[in-house]
C-alpha positions as CSV (number, residue, x, y, z in Angstrom):
1,M,49.3,63.6,-37.3
2,R,46.7,64.0,-34.6
3,Q,48.0,64.7,-31.1
4,K,47.2,62.0,-28.5
5,K,44.4,63.0,-26.0
6,I,44.8,62.4,-22.3
7,E,41.9,59.9,-22.5
8,D,43.7,57.9,-25.1
9,A,47.0,57.7,-23.1
10,Q,48.2,54.5,-21.5
11,W,48.4,55.0,-17.8
12,S,50.9,53.1,-15.7
13,I,51.3,52.5,-12.0
14,Y,54.8,52.6,-10.5
15,I,56.7,52.2,-7.2
16,V,59.7,54.2,-6.2
17,K,62.1,53.2,-3.3
18,T,63.8,56.0,-1.2
19,R,67.2,55.9,0.5
20,F,65.2,55.3,3.7
21,D,63.8,52.1,2.3
22,T,60.3,53.6,2.1
23,L,58.0,52.9,-0.9
24,Y,56.1,55.6,-2.9
25,T,53.3,54.6,-5.3
26,G,52.1,56.8,-8.2
27,I,50.5,56.8,-11.6
28,S,51.6,58.5,-14.9
29,T,51.3,58.3,-18.6
30,D,55.1,58.7,-18.8
31,V,56.8,57.0,-15.9
32,E,60.3,57.9,-17.0
33,R,59.4,61.6,-17.1
34,R,57.6,61.4,-13.8
35,F,60.5,59.6,-12.2
36,K,62.9,62.4,-13.4
37,E,60.5,65.0,-11.9
38,H,60.6,63.1,-8.5
39,S,64.4,62.7,-8.7
40,G,65.4,66.3,-9.6
41,D,64.9,69.7,-8.0
42,N,61.7,70.0,-10.1
43,K,58.8,71.6,-8.3
44,R,56.5,69.0,-10.0
45,G,58.0,66.1,-8.0
46,A,56.0,64.6,-5.1
47,R,56.5,66.5,-1.8
48,Y,56.8,63.2,0.0
49,L,60.0,62.3,-1.9
50,K,61.8,65.6,-1.3
51,G,65.1,65.0,0.4
52,K,64.7,61.2,0.3
53,G,67.0,60.5,-2.7
54,P,68.6,58.8,-4.3
55,L,65.4,57.3,-5.5
56,V,65.1,54.0,-7.4
57,L,62.2,53.1,-9.7
58,V,61.7,49.5,-8.6
59,W,58.5,48.6,-10.4
60,Q,56.0,49.7,-13.0
61,Q,53.1,48.2,-15.0
62,I,50.9,49.6,-17.7
63,I,47.3,49.7,-16.6
64,G,45.3,51.4,-19.4
65,S,42.8,54.0,-18.5
66,Q,43.3,56.8,-15.9
67,S,40.3,55.6,-13.9
68,D,41.6,52.1,-13.7
69,A,45.1,53.4,-12.7
70,L,43.6,55.6,-10.0
71,V,41.7,52.6,-8.5
72,L,44.7,50.4,-8.5
73,E,47.0,53.1,-7.1
74,Y,44.6,53.4,-4.2
75,K,44.6,49.7,-3.6
76,V,48.4,49.4,-3.8
77,K,48.8,52.3,-1.4
78,K,46.7,50.4,1.2
79,L,48.9,47.3,1.0
80,T,51.4,46.4,3.7
81,K,55.0,47.0,2.8
82,R,55.6,43.2,2.7
83,K,52.8,42.8,0.0
84,K,54.3,45.7,-2.0
85,L,57.7,44.0,-1.9
86,N,56.1,40.7,-3.0
87,L,54.6,42.7,-5.9
88,I,57.9,44.2,-6.8
89,E,59.7,40.8,-6.6
90,G,57.1,39.2,-8.8
91,L,55.9,36.8,-6.1
92,I,52.4,38.1,-6.5
93,D,50.7,39.9,-9.4
94,L,48.6,43.0,-9.5
95,D,45.4,41.0,-10.5
96,S,45.6,38.8,-7.5
97,L,46.1,41.8,-5.2
98,C,43.1,43.5,-6.7
99,K,40.9,40.5,-6.1
100,E,42.3,40.2,-2.6
101,T,41.7,43.8,-1.6
102,S,38.2,44.1,-3.1
103,G,35.4,42.6,-1.2
């Protein structure tokens, strides 16, 4: 059985909510593992999230390639909190946000 290459991996974008009601956006090929890294005392977790737990994974979506995920992560990070909350609540979708922010 051949080991999956990074290029073949399915990348996802995710949003984590902190106890201070702030939102953190990231990408990963394994969102569950990455969320555990953020939530624990692991040095691999994001510095921004340190001491802001408990954390809640509030949204995730499979994107595909790493390059597409990076582009979308950048666009989502630029959104207002209200638009991020609309995305989480399913009131708007990622495709419409991408069209809205490009151009």
